[in-house]
N, C-alpha and C positions, 0 to 999 in steps of 0.2 A: 533320373527324372522321376518325380512323384506327382500324383494327382491329388488335389485338395480343393474341395468345393467347386469342382469343375475347372480349376485352374492348374497351373504347373509351377513347380519349383525346379530350377536348374542350378547346379553347383559345379564349378570347375575350379581346379587348383593346380598351380604349377609351383613346384618346390623352388624356393629362392626368389620367386616372383610375386606370388600372392594368390588370393582366392577371389572368385567372382560368384555372386549370388544373384539370381534372377527370379522374381516372383511375377507370375502372370495370372491375373484374376479377370474373369469375364465381367463386362460392364453392360448394363442395360439401363436405359433412361427410365426413371420412375414416372408413373402416371399420376402420382399425388401432386396436388398443386402446392406451390411454395406460399406459405402464409407469413407475411411480413408484419402482421399485427402483433405478434408476440414480442418483438423488440419494443414497440411503443408501450405495450402493457408493462413490460419489465421496468422501463424507465419511469413510468407513472407510479411504481411501487415506492420510489424514494421521495421522502419529504424534500421540499426545496428550501434552501437557505440563501442568505446573502452574507458575504463576509470575506475577509482576507485571512488565509491560513498559511502558516509556515510549516512545512514538513521537513524535519531534519532526519534524514535516513541515508545511509551510505550505500545500500544495495539497489542498483538500478531496477531490477525486477519488482522489488517492493515499492520503490518510488513510483513506478509506472502504475502498478495495481492500485495503490492507495490514492494517487492523484486522480486517476480515472474515476474511481468510485466517488470521490469528493466532488469532482467537476460535474458528474452526472447530477449532483444535488445542487448545482448552481454556485458552488464555492470556488473562489479564485485561489489557486494553489501556487506557492513559491517553494522551490526545493533547495535545501541546503544539503551538501554532501557529507558534512561532519559538524561537530559541535562548534568549532571555531567559526565556520561559515554561518551557522545559525545565530551565534551571538552578534556577528557583524551585521547580518541582515536585520535582525530584530532591533538593533540599535539605530540602524539607518532608516528604517521605514516602519510604519504602523501596521500591526497585525492584530486580529481579534483573538487568535488562538495559535499556539505552537504545539504540534504533535512531534515529540522528540524520542527518537530511538535512544536507548541507553548505552549501547555498545557500538561506538563509532571510532574511526581513526582520528588522529590529531587531538581531538578533545571529546571525551565521552559526554553523554547526555546529562549525567549528574553534575559534572563540572560546568557544563554549559548553562544549566538551570541556575546553579549557584552563582556563576558569573553574571548572568542577567539580573538576578536579584541584587547583587552587590553594586551593580551599576544603576540601580533604581528602576529597572524595567519591570513593570507589574503585569505584563501580558500573561494570561493563564498558560501554563506549560503542562501538558498532559503527556506523560511517558507512553510510548508505544513500544512494548517490549515483550520478550519471551521470558524475562526474569520476573517471576511472580512469587518467589518465596517471601516469607515474612521479613527477612532481613532487607530484601530489596524494597518492599513496601515502605519500610522504615526509612531507608535512604531517600526515597521519593518524598516522603513527608518532611524530612529534615531540610530539603531544598525548596519547600513550598508547593509541592504537587499534592493536591488533595485526592486525586483519583488517577487511574491509569487505564490504558487499553492494552489488551493482550494480543500477541501474535500467535496463531492467526487471528485476524480481526473478527470480533463478535459484533455483527452489524447492529444488534439491539443496543449493546453498550455504546457503540459509536454514536448512534442516534441520540442516546441520552446525553452524551458529552456535547454533541453539536447543539442540541436543544438548550442546554445550559449556557453555552458561550456565544452562540451566533443568533442572528435575527432570522425569523422565517421570511422567505421571499414573498413579496407581494405578487399575487396572481391576477 
C-alpha cells in the first residue's frame, strides 16, 4: 500500500489468476460555480453556413469529429464510408461540396474523384488527407481537385474552403 496525494494505491496479484489494482483518491466538492457560458461562446466562434456536404471517410472517429465540427457551423453532413459509397451518393443526390479522404477501402479518394468527373459530376471535391507530399498534390490536381485539407484539420484552411464553396447562413 502506498500513499499518494492523500489517496491510496493497492495492488494484489495471484499467480495464474491475475492482478488487481485499486486507486483511491479523496474527493471534495468544489466551491467554484459551473459556468455554462463558455460552451455558447465557443459555438459562436464558428461562422455559420448553409449547404449539403458529403464526407467520404472510412474511420468512424474522424467521421464523428469532422461531422460534429461541420454541423456546429450549420452544415448538413452525409457520410460515405468509402469511395464507392461516395460516388453512389454523389450521383444520387445533390451536394454543394465533397470532402474526400484519399486512402479508403473499396475505392480510394483519387479513383472516386476521377469516377465522379468521368460521370459528369462537377461537385467540388476537396481531399481531406494526411498525404501532403508534392506527388500527392499533383494526383489531386489531375483529378480536378484545386485545393486540399490536411489531417489534422487546420480550422483556418477549413473555413477558407467552406467560404469558397458554401453559402453563409442567414442570421
